[in-house]
C-alpha positions in Angstrom: 23.2 -40.0 -11.9 21.5 -42.7 -9.8 18.3 -43.4 -11.8 17.9 -45.2 -15.1 18.3 -43.0 -18.2 15.4 -42.4 -20.5 16.0 -40.1 -23.5 13.8 -39.2 -26.4 15.8 -38.4 -29.5 14.2 -36.7 -32.6 15.5 -36.2 -36.1 17.0 -38.6 -38.8 17.0 -42.3 -37.8 18.3 -43.8 -41.1 20.8 -42.1 -43.5 24.0 -42.8 -45.5 26.4 -41.3 -43.0 26.0 -42.7 -39.5 25.0 -46.1 -38.2 21.2 -46.4 -38.2 19.0 -47.1 -35.1 18.4 -50.6 -36.5 22.1 -51.4 -36.6 22.7 -49.9 -33.2 19.8 -51.9 -31.7 21.1 -55.1 -33.2 24.9 -54.7 -32.6 25.6 -52.0 -29.9 23.2 -53.1 -27.3 24.6 -56.7 -27.1 28.0 -55.1 -26.8 27.0 -53.0 -23.9 25.7 -56.1 -22.1 29.2 -57.7 -22.3 30.5 -54.8 -20.2 27.8 -55.3 -17.6 25.3 -52.7 -18.8 22.2 -54.9 -18.9 18.9 -55.4 -17.4 15.3 -54.9 -18.4 15.7 -51.2 -18.7 18.3 -51.4 -21.6 16.2 -50.7 -24.7 16.2 -48.7 -28.0 12.7 -48.3 -29.4 11.8 -46.8 -32.7 8.5 -44.9 -32.6 8.9 -42.9 -35.8 11.3 -43.3 -38.7 12.9 -40.2 -40.3 15.1 -40.0 -43.4 16.9 -37.0 -44.9 16.5 -34.3 -45.7 13.6 -33.4 -43.3 13.9 -36.2 -40.8 10.9 -36.4 -38.5 12.0 -39.6 -36.7 11.8 -40.4 -33.0 13.5 -43.0 -30.9 13.4 -43.7 -27.1 16.7 -44.9 -25.5 16.5 -46.4 -22.0 19.7 -47.4 -20.1 20.3 -48.6 -16.5 23.0 -46.9 -14.5 26.0 -49.0 -13.4 28.8 -48.1 -11.0 31.6 -49.6 -13.2 32.3 -51.4 -16.4 33.5 -55.0 -16.4 36.8 -55.9 -18.3 36.4 -58.3 -21.2 38.3 -61.0 -22.9 36.6 -61.1 -26.3 38.8 -63.0 -28.7 36.7 -65.8 -30.2 34.3 -64.5 -32.9 32.8 -67.9 -33.6 31.2 -68.9 -36.9 28.2 -67.4 -38.7 25.0 -69.2 -37.8 22.2 -66.9 -39.0 21.4 -63.6 -40.7 18.6 -61.2 -39.8 17.7 -57.9 -41.4 15.2 -55.1 -41.6 14.0 -53.6 -44.9 12.2 -50.3 -44.2 10.2 -47.9 -46.4 8.6 -44.6 -45.6 6.3 -42.5 -47.8 6.9 -44.8 -50.8 5.1 -48.0 -52.0 5.1 -50.8 -49.5 6.2 -53.1 -52.3 9.6 -51.6 -52.4 10.6 -53.3 -49.1 9.6 -56.7 -50.5 11.7 -56.0 -53.7 14.7 -55.2 -51.4 14.3 -58.5 -49.5 14.1 -60.6 -52.6 17.3 -59.0 -54.1 19.3 -59.5 -50.8 18.1 -63.1 -50.4 19.2 -63.9 -54.0 22.8 -63.3 -52.9 22.7 -64.6 -49.3 20.8 -67.8 -49.9 23.9 -69.2 -51.6 25.8 -69.2 -48.3 23.3 -69.8 -45.5 19.8 -71.3 -45.1 18.8 -69.4 -41.8 18.0 -66.0 -43.2 15.0 -63.8 -42.2 14.6 -60.2 -43.3 11.7 -58.3 -41.8 9.9 -55.5 -43.7 8.8 -52.3 -41.9 6.5 -50.0 -43.8 5.5 -47.1 -41.5 2.4 -45.0 -42.4 1.1 -41.6 -41.5 2.7 -39.6 -38.7 5.1 -42.5 -37.9 6.7 -42.3 -41.3 8.6 -39.0 -40.8 8.6 -36.1 -43.2 10.6 -37.4 -46.2 10.3 -40.4 -48.6 13.0 -43.1 -48.6 13.9 -46.8 -48.1 16.8 -48.9 -47.0 18.1 -52.2 -45.6 20.2 -53.2 -42.6 21.6 -56.7 -42.3 23.1 -58.4 -39.2 25.0 -61.7 -39.2 25.1 -63.5 -35.8 27.8 -66.0 -34.9 27.8 -69.0 -32.6 29.7 -67.0 -29.9 27.2 -64.1 -29.9 29.1 -61.7 -32.2 27.1 -59.4 -34.4 28.4 -58.1 -37.8 26.4 -55.5 -39.6 26.0 -53.8 -43.0 23.5 -51.3 -44.2 22.5 -49.1 -47.1 19.9 -46.3 -47.6 18.4 -44.6 -50.6 19.6 -41.2 -51.7 17.8 -38.3 -50.0 14.9 -36.7 -52.0 16.2 -34.4 -54.7 19.9 -35.4 -54.2 21.8 -37.8 -56.5 20.4 -40.4 -58.9 17.5 -42.6 -57.9 18.5 -46.0 -56.6 16.6 -49.2 -57.6 15.4 -51.3 -54.6 16.9 -54.4 -56.3 20.3 -52.7 -56.6 20.2 -51.5 -53.0 19.4 -55.0 -51.7 22.1 -56.7 -53.8 24.8 -54.2 -52.8 23.9 -54.3 -49.1 24.2 -58.2 -49.1 27.6 -57.8 -50.7 28.6 -55.3 -48.0 27.6 -57.8 -45.3 29.7 -60.5 -47.0 32.7 -58.1 -47.0 32.1 -57.4 -43.3 32.1 -61.1 -42.6 35.3 -61.5 -44.5 36.9 -58.7 -42.4 35.7 -60.6 -39.3 36.7 -59.9 -35.7 34.5 -59.9 -32.6 33.1 -56.4 -33.4 32.0 -55.0 -36.7 33.5 -51.8 -38.3 30.7 -49.5 -37.1 31.3 -50.4 -33.4 35.1 -50.7 -33.2 35.3 -47.2 -31.5 32.6 -48.0 -29.0 34.2 -51.2 -27.8 37.6 -49.5 -27.4 36.0 -46.6 -25.5 34.3 -49.0 -23.1 37.5 -50.9 -22.6 39.3 -47.7 -21.8 36.7 -46.7 -19.2 36.6 -50.1 -17.6 38.1 -51.3 -14.3 41.9 -51.3 -13.8 42.3 -54.7 -15.4 43.4 -56.1 -18.7 40.8 -56.1 -21.5 41.3 -57.8 -24.9 39.3 -57.8 -28.1 39.9 -59.2 -31.5 39.0 -56.9 -34.4 39.1 -57.0 -38.2 41.2 -54.4 -40.1 40.9 -51.0 -38.3 38.8 -48.4 -40.0 40.2 -44.9 -40.6 37.7 -43.6 -38.0 38.9 -46.1 -35.4 42.6 -45.1 -36.0 41.8 -41.5 -35.4 39.7 -42.4 -32.3 42.6 -44.3 -30.8 44.6 -41.0 -31.0 41.8 -39.2 -29.1 41.8 -41.9 -26.4 45.6 -41.4 -26.0 45.2 -37.6 -25.8 42.2 -37.5 -23.4 42.8 -40.6 -21.2 46.6 -41.3 -21.7 45.7 -44.8 -22.6 47.8 -46.7 -25.1 46.6 -50.0 -26.7 48.9 -52.9 -27.4 48.2 -53.8 -31.0 49.1 -57.3 -32.3 48.4 -58.3 -35.9 47.1 -61.8 -36.6 47.6 -62.9 -40.1 44.8 -64.7 -41.9 46.9 -67.8 -42.0 46.9 -68.0 -38.2 43.1 -67.6 -38.1 42.5 -69.7 -41.2 39.6 -67.4 -42.3 38.9 -63.9 -43.6 41.2 -60.9 -43.6 43.9 -59.9 -41.2 42.9 -59.5 -37.6 44.1 -57.1 -34.9 44.3 -58.1 -31.2 43.7 -54.9 -29.1 44.8 -55.0 -25.4 44.6 -52.2 -22.8 44.3 -51.6 -19.1 41.2 -49.6 -18.1 41.4 -46.3 -16.2 39.0 -47.5 -13.5 36.3 -44.9 -14.2 33.3 -45.3 -11.9 30.0 -43.6 -11.3 30.2 -41.8 -7.9 26.9 -40.0 -8.2 24.7 -39.7 -5.1 20.9 -39.5 -5.1 19.8 -35.8 -4.8 17.3 -35.3 -2.0 
């Protein structure tokens, strides 16, 4: 493929299972830029929100085409300098998003002054087909690392109803836990950074991660099976780093995958 990618994806944009489009936009896109996938065409735009069970959301993903991925040396996460967030609500009262923001700030204001949480209340056709609300929070460090946490309300007709205040408070605590885990990449994007390192040029790449999630551990087995790539895993105790939980330094040599596509005439 020679031309830039433009994909329209429809369905659920925010749920309790997968990373939401808000988190991917805030954390995965900056990660792609570190590997050389950048430019004005790299964009993830939310045109309609959709929550379970009926969905109805729509996003547009644009991505430039690159010949090869750059190797990275990403071992300094830096210190937290600001927190940004997005409280969304669809087919419910607009006041719910404000209640979520107030609850989250009541926890986070004790640690940091630079906090801004946007509210996004979509109406009409852009609000999908089911009611729901949620919050995504992203902490940014001085070295350009993004750590995220998010929570969404239970789907309509499933489980017990969640109070907006409870959701906001719990999401703020999840973000603090993610910050404690630390590393240069958050739990949701550990597998993405390891995949990009594997597909990179035949050079050494390093990244410092927090404790590996069960998903990431299984993903490493898949990388070994499909690409025959083994990572060197070194544990760094919290005493060495002087902050947070135990860290893991992941090192590998890329397979040198490159885009050899020619323009079709």
